[in-house]
C-alpha positions, 0 to 999 in steps of 0.5 A: 136693322134700322128701326124708328119708334114713334111715340108721343113721349118716353115717360108716364104711360104703359105704352111708352114704357113698352116702347122704351124697353123695346127700343133700348133692348134692340139698340143694346143688341146692335140695331140702329134705333131712333125714337121720335116723340113730341111730349116731355113729361118732366120727372116721368121719363123712363130710362132709354139706352144710350145708343137710342137716338132721341129726336123731338118734334117741337110742333103741336100741329098733328099735320106738321108733326107728320111732315117733320117725321116724313122728313126724318124718315126720308133722311134716316131711311129706316127698314121699319117704323114702329108706332105706338097708340092711336094718335102716333099710329095716325101721324105715322100713317100720314108721315109715311105717305108724305115720305114717298117715294121712299117706302119702309115697313110701317107697323102700328102697335095697338095697346088697348081694346079699341072697341071698349075705348071708343064705346066709352068715349063721347061720340063727338065729331073729333072722336069719330074722326080719330076712330076712322083715321086709326082704322085707316092707319091699321087697315093700310098697314102690312101688319098690326101688333097687339099686346093681348089676344082679346084686344086683337080679336076686338081690333079685327072685329071693330075695324074689320081687319083680317086675322092674318094681319094682326099678331099678338106679342105681350109686353116686355115687363121683365128684364130678367125673370126672378127665380124666387119672389123678392119678398113673401108677405105673411099678412092674414087673418089671425095676425095683428097687422093691417093688410096693405093693398096697392093699385097703380094707374092713371086716375081716369074712368077707365081705371075705375079707382072709385070702385076700389074706394067703395070696395075698401069701404065695404070690406072695412065697414061690412066685412070687418077687414083691417086693410089700407090702400095706396093708389099710385097715379095722376089724372083728371079724377084726383079731386073727385076721388079725394072727395069720395075718400073724405065723404066715406071717412076713409082718409086713414085707409086710402091714400092717393100717391103721385106717379112713381117711375120706380113703383115696380120695386115697391110692389113687393112690400105690399100684401095685395094688388087690386086692379079695377079697370073697366077696359085695358090693353095688357096692364103692365102693373098687373104683370109686375105684381104677379112677378113680385109675389103679391096676391092679385085681385083684378076685374075681368075686363077686356082685355088682358087680365084674364090672359095675365092671370090665366083664367084665374089660375094665378089670381082672382077675377071679379066682375067689372064695377062690382065693389062687393065682389072685390071686397068679398075676394079680399075677404076670401084671399087670405084664408084660402091660398088656392092659387098656384103662385107658390112652389109647394115644397119651397115657400117663396120660390116661384112655381114652375107653372108661373115661371113658364107663364111669365117668360112670355113677358120677358124682354128677351122673349118679346124682342126675339118675337119682334125681330122675327115678325118684322124680318119675315115681313120685310123679306116677303 
């Protein structure tokens, strides 16, 4: 199969990570794969398979990008074009129109809860236009792929799409699913060791790291918990968050780290993964944390965490923005290890329930689902 991916870059974000993993896996099993992008993120690029053909669009004008991509589509003549996130979905929609009379299957991938995203953005004319065009790109596509059931329901409701058009495939987070956790932390009450917590995500309103700062403050100063937090990510709120940390006297408790492309390898060295997002699509970092054996506390935001943690079966869920609940969940976690993450007969071994749950997020499982859905639609 000849496949073209369209994404703004191949580094830095969760959607880009999914596109890179999927394109690499498809190329590795013999498909002809091209990856079109236009942004370079120095030092943040994910590793692509050598067989993936990279094609950079140099122009900054969206319509010029669509025109350039249309020419590539006409020359490459792919069977399917997979685009990721709203702006690439819109640009690909126009590119396929411009590529006529050649026709191929166009599949937008929506990686966020669109209703929550646009509800939380300023209602400027530009945002209204973006929302309208993204809806148009989804409505006119033969099918749309989402990465969680909740975000699929939101997409159908927000853009008035038929449920038959929208299909859910989870993110390919794991290359190979481990049979045991790489590291089992024993930190807890009664031990002379500070709890080490971690958060991963862009420093934005959506990720709500400010709530985590408040939660750590409450946990330390009201509940007497000895804990520190490393936050990995970059974004516009860095200065604001650093100021909040200083004002609360938490400079020896909370540390703002930069983006780290290898962060999933470091999660296992922490005791606790904290996640405070106000809205999501399907957060890779939360899945990676679950597969690392780290205890997890997350907001029950739309969408993703509830599905990833199976309604609280594999981790704790707290209300969005509720720092007191987050702090209290931290306090409860160590004396009460009620989650079924661990196999009762072999400490450190992944439970059968968790193993079965996490198989949905393996690259082999996800790739087979993409191939099945795309092949079926092409042959319709």
